[in-house]
C-alpha positions as CSV (number, residue, x, y, z in Angstrom):
1,M,0.0,0.0,0.0
2,G,2.8,2.4,0.9
3,L,4.6,1.8,-2.3
4,L,1.4,2.5,-4.3
5,L,0.8,5.7,-2.4
6,S,4.4,6.9,-2.9
7,K,4.0,6.3,-6.6
8,F,1.1,8.7,-6.9
9,F,2.0,11.1,-4.0
10,P,5.7,11.6,-3.8
11,Q,7.0,13.0,-0.6
12,M,7.6,16.7,-0.7
13,S,9.3,19.0,1.6
14,A,7.3,21.8,3.2
15,M,10.1,24.2,2.3
16,P,11.7,24.6,-1.1
17,L,15.3,23.3,-1.5
18,P,18.0,25.9,-0.9
19,P,19.5,27.5,-4.0
20,E,22.4,25.5,-5.4
21,Q,24.8,28.4,-4.9
22,Y,24.5,28.2,-1.1
23,V,24.7,24.5,-1.0
24,K,28.1,24.6,-2.8
25,H,29.5,27.4,-0.7
26,Y,28.4,26.2,2.8
27,T,29.5,22.5,2.8
28,D,31.1,21.1,6.0
29,E,34.4,21.1,4.2
30,M,34.2,24.8,3.1
31,V,33.1,25.9,6.6
32,S,35.8,24.0,8.4
33,L,38.5,25.4,6.0
34,G,37.1,28.9,6.5
35,R,36.3,29.4,2.9
36,A,32.5,29.9,3.4
37,P,31.4,33.4,2.6
38,P,30.7,35.6,5.6
39,P,27.1,36.5,6.4
40,P,25.7,39.7,5.0
41,P,26.3,42.8,7.2
42,P,23.4,43.8,9.5
43,I,21.0,46.4,8.2
44,K,21.8,49.9,9.6
45,D,19.2,52.0,7.8
46,N,15.5,51.9,7.2
47,Y,14.1,49.0,5.3
48,S,10.7,47.7,4.1
49,M,9.3,44.2,5.0
50,F,6.0,43.0,3.7
51,G,5.2,46.5,2.6
52,H,5.7,48.1,6.0
53,P,8.6,50.5,6.7
54,F,11.0,49.6,9.6
55,S,14.0,51.2,11.1
56,A,17.0,49.3,12.4
57,D,16.7,51.5,15.6
58,D,13.2,50.2,16.3
59,S,12.7,48.2,19.4
60,I,12.1,44.5,18.9
61,I,8.7,44.7,20.7
62,R,7.0,47.9,19.7
63,S,4.4,49.3,22.1
64,L,0.8,48.9,21.2
65,E,0.4,52.7,21.1
66,S,3.1,53.2,18.5
67,Q,1.3,50.7,16.3
68,G,-2.0,52.7,16.7
69,I,-3.6,50.0,18.8
70,R,-5.7,50.9,21.8
71,R,-4.4,49.3,25.0
72,L,-6.8,47.2,27.1
73,Y,-4.6,46.6,30.1
74,P,-2.4,49.0,32.2
75,A,0.9,50.0,30.6
76,S,3.0,49.7,33.7
77,K,5.9,47.3,34.0
78,V,4.5,45.6,37.1
79,I,1.4,43.9,35.8
80,D,0.6,40.3,36.3
81,R,0.9,39.1,32.7
82,K,-0.5,35.6,33.6
83,Q,-3.7,37.2,35.0
84,E,-4.0,39.5,32.0
85,L,-3.6,36.6,29.6
86,H,-6.3,34.8,31.6
87,K,-8.6,37.8,31.3
88,L,-8.0,38.1,27.6
89,N,-8.6,34.5,27.1
90,H,-11.9,34.8,28.9
91,S,-12.9,37.9,26.9
92,I,-12.0,36.1,23.6
93,L,-14.2,33.2,24.6
94,I,-17.2,35.4,25.6
95,N,-16.8,37.5,22.4
96,F,-16.6,34.4,20.2
97,L,-19.8,33.0,21.8
98,D,-21.5,36.4,21.3
99,L,-20.4,36.4,17.7
100,I,-21.8,32.9,17.1
101,D,-25.1,33.9,18.8
102,L,-25.2,37.0,16.6
103,L,-24.5,35.0,13.4
104,I,-27.3,32.6,14.3
105,K,-29.9,35.3,15.2
106,A,-29.0,38.1,12.7
107,P,-26.2,37.2,10.3
108,E,-26.5,40.5,8.3
109,S,-26.2,42.7,11.4
110,A,-23.7,45.5,11.5
111,K,-22.7,44.3,15.0
112,R,-21.0,41.3,13.4
113,E,-18.1,43.5,12.1
114,E,-17.9,45.1,15.5
115,K,-17.5,41.7,17.2
116,I,-14.9,40.6,14.7
117,D,-12.9,43.8,15.4
118,D,-13.2,43.2,19.1
119,L,-11.9,39.7,18.7
120,N,-9.1,41.0,16.5
121,L,-8.1,43.5,19.1
122,L,-8.1,40.8,21.9
123,F,-5.9,38.5,19.8
124,I,-3.4,41.3,19.1
125,H,-3.2,42.0,22.9
126,M,-2.8,38.3,23.7
127,H,-0.1,38.0,21.1
128,H,1.7,41.1,22.4
129,L,1.6,39.8,26.0
130,V,2.9,36.3,24.9
131,I,5.8,38.0,23.0
132,E,6.6,40.2,26.1
133,I,6.7,37.1,28.3
134,F,8.8,35.1,25.8
135,S,11.3,37.8,25.3
136,A,11.7,38.3,29.0
137,L,12.3,34.6,29.4
138,L,14.9,34.6,26.6
139,E,16.7,37.5,28.2
140,F,16.7,35.8,31.6
141,E,18.0,32.6,30.0
142,S,20.8,34.4,28.2
143,I,21.9,36.1,31.4
144,V,21.9,32.8,33.3
145,N,23.8,31.1,30.4
146,S,26.4,33.8,30.3
147,R,26.9,33.7,34.0
148,S,27.2,30.0,34.1
149,A,29.6,30.0,31.2
150,D,31.7,32.6,33.0
151,G,31.7,30.6,36.2
152,F,32.5,27.4,34.2
153,L,35.4,29.0,32.4
154,S,36.8,30.7,35.5
155,S,36.9,27.3,37.3
156,F,39.8,26.2,35.0
157,P,43.3,27.3,36.0
158,V,45.1,29.1,33.2
């Protein structure tokens, strides 16, 4: 059965194969001999990605206000992000149920777009909070790793 399926449905990668020029330049041998080309220099000016302008000086996590998004939770640094995520999750669930109810009772209602916009705003906030938490964890992990590496290296006599 598997042979028959592979005849009609060959296995395909989810990603395209890398261009041949990179495959030839970045072999294990080329890298170990130091002949692999260096990576491109970091971008220092403004650039455009997916049609949106960006600056190299932009912070990695832009504030909601700078993106023109109304903030639903306090902007202080000392918020309980877990509790805020829980509230957002609950609000998403309630708004989704309201949207379903609205679609059943009055599918052509103008409130439908309002509910969809509300859900969109809630998902944006949830995504922003998750990114804030994740970046804080990555920062903490890099600090711990650098300190443990320093301690590990200093334990060897020179």
